[in-house]
Phi, psi and omega in degrees: 000126184283150181283143175258008183290143175295132183293347177283348182278122179284130185253148180302332179297339182272352187268143169270108186258354187298120179076006184262146170276125187244116174273119184237124180265118177253168168248080178261038183281070186236008183263128174227122180054040172085007179219157180271121179276327182204119183275012185309311183295327178292310183301326181292343182260358184296328178301317178295318181295316177302316183297316181301313181292319181298326180271013174089009180277156178245111193272138166245122186258148176219147169205163167261158173224119176069198180231075186285349183264126175282118185294332182280316185262339184081358181292137179249118180260112183268076181286133178304334178291346178254018180285158176276358184306315178299327178293316180298316179299320179295314180296320180295321176292321185286321189254353179056048176216177185247131173244135178261131174255109182300143179262096180259147183295133183248127172271135187294341179249331188249358180076219181258125184293324182179185180293143187250176182298330180297329177293315180299316178296322181293324178296322177299315178296324179296313180296328179272006177061031175279339176228158181281333181183173175243137172242108183293156177302163177321120185305326183278358170282341180280132184301327184280340188305311180248006184275192178224166174075217189303311186295324177294308181300318182293320180295321178298316179293318179300316179297317182293331178289338180289325195232164176265333186220146176242137176233128176258115176237024185254072181302322183288350182255082188270352180287142181279077177263178184301313186281354176244348189225297187300324183304330183291348180283349191241327184226158178307134190228143187218159174269131177284178185292321179294317177304315179298316182296318180295318179296317180297320180287333174300331178301330179286340174272320182289327181230068190282153164290140185252152007288144181250120178251129175245140177238114188231135174226167178184165182263349179210142177289326187295336179267351186239351192296318179297304177300326181296315178296321181295317182284333175299316180294327185277327186279156171273329179218149182224132172248133180252153176218171176064212181298328179301317180287320179298317177297320177299316180296318178300315183291321184283318187259003177056051178237173173240140178239131182307132176088355181264118185287153181299324180293329176291323178293318178299316180297323182288335182299323178295321179294319178299318181296317178297319185286340175300330180273313190266336174053054179262335186282126176269119180278132177271110196286337184243121184233159183255119181256140181226149177278347184215156175259009187277354178149181181273082187263123183306132180086351182256353180225159184201156173271132178232157178257137179292344177292343180268358180294142176230147182309136179073010173303144171246111183259161174284201177287131173263108193246355179196167171257129177291137182306334180299337179300331185271359171250004174297143187313300185291319181296309180298316181299319181292317179298314183287341181262357182286148175264331177227133179230126175242128183238121170226074191200140162246124191278337184238170180276105185281155006265002189269336184241091188236359185294327180294316179297317181297315180295322177299310182298319181291324178292317178299320181296333179293341174274093188283343185266337185288152168275120187247118184238130182244140172288166182274202176064226185298325181300311180291320181299317179294320178302312181296318183292319187272330183230059185299321179295316178298316181302313181296326183286339185247009182305323182259011182285135177282354180265000177236146169215134179248112176288155176271348180216096180294322179296325178293322178299314180296320179295318178296321178296318179298322181278349177090355182188146173297337181282359172272351177286133187304314181297327179285321174302319182297322177297316181292322177294325177297316180295318180295320183292320183268344181061031188271154165238305174224129184241000000 
């Protein structure tokens, strides 16, 4: 199978890694409250890590964990629950080698000012093969990572001084921060194997076999509206979930649903107006209404039909899609007739309302011919939790693909190409600037 990658993208296969210190940026953002919930994103990057070591490279690893920086105040909270230590422990068990995590001084308000002497000592040990690798502290604990001015510039220079080569294998980290973007201005830079694989599979979303069905959910319109319009234009059919669907129902049927903000309804009105002409949105006819968000409490929730909605209705919380919606004639027919399906959605309010997500996944699986692509994060986690047998049975299927970053896929769709993402642009600019093929 021929590659669909743009020839301007520098690939790790083109790099001479022998004897080189290689700084590799991963998206190992899988730690919550000090433990790993799902190592999927880590496991997907092992090929790149194996390759670096096999070719004689000495790896320094980086990732972000969580969002420790307050956007309003700039304060960085270095909570132990956001440490990379659980990732390191997992890798050491998996790879039977030792990774050193440098102990850099942490300011309780400003995070880590920059790389410390312990990093320098660890690099010496790395070159002398006393340790298998270095895993730097949480990238977002460093003041310069998301900052501006001196600390940003200084952090970029410090990182580049550590290594001879930079590899970006963090597809899910599309924001142009120091460790995904600025670093490419200083040293030869390449795309890792996971990055390459994700970009190639994105081509199947950007240029899908038709009919193309997209399933999108979200908790706010303001974070999804740009990608939502972009995928609406690209898809032949669209299924909505979560607040996106609730807002759509409010806007179309002129009702109010508990917990749905007025700004979400206003945003949905434009989508309703567009769909009156193009008729791409598939309405899920049976939904689960609840009087409370505190759980699945007997007598407090019920299945209702959207056909019963009346203007000015005041509804309770809509927390799930009833499974019967996916056996409804048009919905089922469209899912089973699609050639390409992209899912970045959890249909219900977890953990108590999950029947809609489970029914969606099982219905999609009944379409054995379609290429089925799922976004990462919550979408993949729910798939694994609700359909563990199905997940294990299709791991090696060529008809399924699981992205490590669903948000990155949506952002790439909004930009019209994965090569519109800033970190990927930076890799290509590095190659153009240096004129390198193999260094």
